[in-house]
ZAMI-223899 format. One record per residue (C-alpha): x, y, z. Coordinates in steps of 0.05 Angstrom, whole numbers, plus 5000, padded with zeros to 4 digits. Each point is the difference from the previous one (the first is absolute). Example, Ala and Ser with C-alpha at 12.3 -4.5 7.8 and 13.67 -1.06 7.14 Angstrom:
% ZAMI-223899
524649105156502750694987
***
This chain:
% ZAMI-223899
768434981922499649915073498649164999502849784935507549934983502949974921506349664982503449864937504649424979501150104935493649854959496749845059496650335047497649795075494250325030499249905073494650165041502950205069495549915053503149465037498150255068492949844980501449454955500150454937492250095001496650424943497450655026497850554953506250345007504549414981495249814942501150674970507049985014500249304955496250474945505450465005505949514987497149624946497950644964507550195011502849304978494850004937503950674974506649675008503049694935505749675047495549615032498049304969496849635058496850135070500749545059495450245059500749765063499550215079504650245059502249525051500349205001492549955023496050334945498750154932493650365020495849785049493850274975496750715007500250415061493949835030500850595040497850444946493549614993496750115065494250495006500550024907492950084979498149604933500750594956506450215024503549344996497149904932502950754973506849735036499949334950497550384938505050494990506549774965502549385042506949685011498049314982497650264930505950444990505049385007496249544957499150514946507750145003503050004934506249685024499749265033499050025075502349415043497949895079505049875043496249675058504950005069494149875055493350095002495250264944493449955022494050474977502650564971507149764997497749344966494550444953506750344975505149464988494149684954499950714963507449824979501749594940504849495039500149795068506049755045499349795067503849775063498349395024499150305067494250464966492649935016495750274952490550055000494450475006498050055076494950594988493749525014501650025067500550735010492049974960502750304935501749674937507250104955498550744974507249994962498649524948500649395038493449694980502550114928507149844998500449455047494349684962503350004933507249785032497749325026491949994987493350065026499749345055506850185035498950804991494049875032501749605052506250505027494850644992495649655039503849715057505550544996505549445016506950134986503649554953507549824997504450154950500749254971492749995004499950664956504649704956496649434993493850404982503050444954499950605043506450065007505449804937506349845051501249915067507450055032503849985066499450775032508350004991499149864927493750434983502750624977505649704961494949554967495450544984505050554981502749354949493749954970498750724989507250094968498049414957493750374974503950705008504849714942493249964940496950584964496850525041495150024939499149294995498549915079494950604992496949574948500749365025497050255068493850354973498049274959500649585057496250515044494550004941498949165016495550275061497350604968497149844942496349424953504849484970498450354933501150625025507149775032502149724941498250584950503650505055506249525007500850014917500050805004505650025056504049494969500250494934501050555049506349685013502150024934500350675002505850095045507949984996500049545052495849454945506050194957505949865045496649355032499549764922507650254978503049755072496149274986502050004930507350165024500249545054501450535052497150255061495250584983500250755020492750245016499350825009492249975006499050404943
***
């Protein structure tokens, strides 16, 4: 992979978009590298949580590589966007994914962050969907995921104005989960990732799917799916280990089986 780095720290993998000279902008090659990285990590049973971030101190991902838009026809761009997409691959990844937003998360960068399960931001981060200023609209899920996260009114305003918001405003709106000083960001994000990584991989996958269903299904269908996922947990060795550990008043040792 040319534009993405993978670092493993025990049960946690860190995926870094590595184009700092371009503010980690998402060109086609980088999006393909993200797909390859997540495919590799999906098959790695030692990895239980993935953290995704951007190289350098300025940007998480500053957006799409606008140079690739020049001269593209509607048919050509639709074909690009209708293929397998990094945004959807991250959202559908079977393990928890945390976005560590260290700087600008704009356009495709904000869309990729929203595809993650949890977002942790530096106080210096700025987020937004500025596509309207280019005469286009978000095309990587921005209109849909932003609306589900913060509500139609505010999502409409940010999409129509293209305004950037601060990390504190994103926290107030529910767009990010936590905000930390830049020097604390990595340690606090890894602390959260480590806490999640202690849980049963089986239960984590079921829990992630159940929560995602809330935005995809009707209430009744979501409740029925939740019961099915809950019951599936009872087929795992981790469930037996968790129950025994509770009864024996000790810390469980989950194996992911």
